[in-house]
N, C-alpha and C positions, 0 to 999 in steps of 0.2 A: 406592540409586539403581536397583538391578536391578528393583524393582517399586514401585508407588505406596505399598504398605503399609510398605516398608522405607526410604522416603526419610527423610533426616535432618531436623532441625528447620528450620522456615521461615527464609529469609534475607531481609534487607532489601534488595531489589533490584527494579528495574522488573519489572512482571508479564510483559512480553514476554521479558525475559531468563530468568525462571524457566520460562516455557513452553517457550522454546527449549532450555533445559537438560534439561528432562524429555523433550522429543522426541529429543534427542541420546542420552539414556540408553536410550530404547526402541530407537533405531537400533543402538547398541552391543550391546545384549542380543539383539535379534531378528535383525538383518541381519548384524552382524559376528560374533555368537556368542562374544563375549569372556567370559572367566571373571569370576565375581562379584567377586573381589578386584581385578581390573584395572578393572572398572567403578566400584568404590568409590573407587579411587585417582583416577580422572577426576572423580568426584563431589566428592571433597574439594578438589581443585584448583579446580574451577569455583565451588564454594560460597565458598571463601575469596576468590576473585576478585570474586564478586558482593557479598560482604560488605565487603571492604577497599579495592576500587578507588576512588580519589578522585573519579573522574568517571564512575561506572558508568552514570549516566543517559544518557551519550552512547555507550554500548557498541555500538549498532547502526549508528551513522553515522560514527564516528571511531575511529582507533586509539589515541586519547589515553588512554582508560581502561586498556587493556592495557599501553601503554608506561609510564604513570605507576605502575601497580601493580607491574610488573616492575622498573622503575627504583628504586622505593623499597626493594626487597629487596637492592640492591647497596650501600646506605648504612646506617650505624649508626642505631638500635641492633640492627637485624635484618639481618645480612649472611649470605645463603645461600651455601652452597658452590656452585661453578660447575655441578656435576652436578645438584644439586637445582634450581637456577634454570633450567637448560636443560630439565629435565623439566617444570616448571611452564609454561614458555613453549611447549613443544611441546603440552601439553594444551590450552592456550588457543587456540593456532593451529589445532589440529585441530578444535576446537569451532567456530571461525569458518569454517573450510572447509565444514563440514557446513551451517552456517546459510546460507552463500552458495549452496551447491549446491541447497538446499531452498527457496531464495528467501524465507527468513525475514528476510534483510537485503538491501539493494540494493548495498552496496559490498563489494568483495573485500578486507576488512580483513586477512585472513590474510596476504595478499601484502605488507602494510605492517608486519608484526611480524617482527623479526629474531630468530633463535635465537642465544643467547649462544654464543660460540665453544667448540667441544669441546676440553676440556683433555686432552691426551695424557699419560697417566702412563707414564713409562718403566719397563719391567720391571726387576726386580732381576737382576743377573748376578753370577757369580763370576769372578775372574781364573783363569788356568790353574793357578797354585799352589794356590788354594783348591779347585778341582775335584779336583786330585790328592789333597789332604788328605781330601776327602769320600770319594773312592773307596777310599783306603787305610784309612779307618775301618771298612770292612766286612771287613777281613782276618780269615781264620780258615780252619780246615780242615773244619768241620762242613758238612753239606749246606745248611743254611739260610744260613750265611755265604757259601758259594759261590753260592747263588741270589741273595742280596742284591747281591753284587759284580757278578754277570752282569747283573742287572736295571739297576743304576745305570750300569754301563759302557755298556749299550745305549741308555739314555736320552740319555746325552751323545754317544755315537758317532753316533747317527742322528737326534738332535733330535726324538724322539718325544714325543707327549703321553702322559701316564700311561695313559689309557684305551686308546690305540693299543698300547702295550707289553703291557698285561695281556690284550688281546684277541688277541694273536698265538698261532698254533698252531705246533707244531714244524715242520710242513711249509712254513711261511712263510719259513723260512731257505733261501735259494737258494744253489746252488753258485756260486762266484765272489765270495762275500762280499756278497750283497744280502739284504735282508729285504722281504717284500711286506707293505705296510701298508694297512689300510682306514681312511681318515680321515673327516673330517666330510663329510656328504652321501653316505656310502658310496663316496667316490672312492678309487680304488686308485692307489698309487704304489710304485715300487721305490726303496729307499734303500740306498746302500752302507754297509757296516759295517766299521770299522777292525779291524786284526788283533788288537789287545789285547782289544777287546770280543768278537771271535769266539773267542779263546782262553779267555776267562772263561766264555762260554756253553758251550763244549765241555767244559770242566772240570766245570761244574755238571751238564750232561746226563749225562756219564759217571758221575759219583757218584750221580746219581738213579737211573740204570738199574741200577747195582750194588746199590743199596739196595732195589730192588723185586724181587718174584718175577718170573720170566720169564713174559711174556705175549705174545700175538700182537697187535701193534698194529693189524693189519688189522681185527681184530674190535672195536677200541675207537673207531673213527671218529677225528675230529679230536682230537689230543692237545695240550693247552695247553702253551705253551712254559714258562711260569712257573706253579708250583703251590704250594699251601699244604702244611702238614704232613700234611693229610688227602688229599693228591693231588687237591684241587679247584683249579680255576683261581684264581689270585691275584686278589683283588678290589681295587677302588680304595682302600678304606680301609686294607687291609693293606699295599698298596704305599706309601701315604702314611706309614704307621708305619715301614716300612723306611727311607724317606728321612729321616724325622725322627730316628730313632735314630742313623743315620750322621752326620747334621748335628750332633747333640748331642755325639757322641764327638769330632767334628772341631772343636768349638768354634764352629760356624756356625749354631746353632739359630735365631738371630733373623733370619737372612737367606735361609733356604732354604724354598721352597714347591714344590709338585709341578711347577711350570712352570720352576723356576730352571735346571735343566740344559738344557732346550730353549732358553731365552733365551741361556744361555751358549754353547751350540752355535752359534747363529746369529751371535752377536757375534764369537766367535773366528774363524769362517770369514771374516767380512767384514774383520776386522783382518788376517787372513792373505792378503787380496787376492782372495777369491772374488767372482765376479760376482753382482750382486744377483738376477738372474733365476734363477741356479742355486740360490741359497739359497731363493728363493721356491718352486721346484720341490721341493726337499728337505723343506721345512717343510709343504708341501701347502696353501699359502695360495692362495685363489682370486684375490685381488687383490694386485698389486705394492705397493699403498698400505700394506697391513698389514706387509709385509716392510720397507718403507722406515723404519718406526719404529726399526729397529736401527741405521740409519745415524746417527740422533741420538745413540745411545749411543757409537758409535765416534768420532763427532765430539767428544763431550764428553771422551773419554779422550785424544784428540789434544791438546785444549786443556790438559788437566791435565799431560801430558808437556811441552808447550811452556812452561807456567808454571813447571815445576820446572827445566827445562833452559836456557832462554834467559836471558842475563844481564840483559836489560832488559825482561823480561816483566812 
């Protein structure tokens, strides 16, 4: 779809639909500057729409073609996942917006096509006992064991993204128990760190300094807080391996992802009575809507406790 030479096989659809689709492809490529893979995805969605819609001949005058096509995907034998259905609907609606803006069609059909409801997938979390088991699984006296314990303690204590934790420099640890974090969009925030995490970090840094030759840090520039065996900044893949190894030793390997401790941090704060706005600030969420996802998790746990405890639940 990115060029006429690369267009897919011809589709059985009205000529005006095909012409509009090609004009839309040129718009995506030239004016929007989208990547070839993205344009191909739009191309696939629109070609399937043009091929399979039961009333495609009415595409320019009625929403029936789009509604019938999308509706058929919610019924057997071909039931799409909600996320896939929503993406296809969004592709078709964006195409119709273009056609209306370019006066290729007279009716604003895009306004008559509803997007399927976004399904919110609740993040996996660990309870407090499971978090303790995960952290204890890093126990050891070697330098790497101390690093791994400090790293995981900080992820949970401050609710950091893995990329935020690996990006920390030693100087980002502030007196008073705060860490300076650069989050998404280069937004800076200060996050408090609990005593247990601070003790683990101090133990790691002390052992690391003793293992190194004495150097003048002023000549080194920024010193990464967490480093590899070669004294390079810990990268995301290595951080993921640290987490996966601890989860395996703790018997939690099927439930732990790089975001699990962050999700658990937020959930446990809310369960402990923390204000939602405070949790939003600590997580670095731009919108309170994102943070509100965790209220569904705590609500579900309340229902579980109720179901176990109430005699007539």
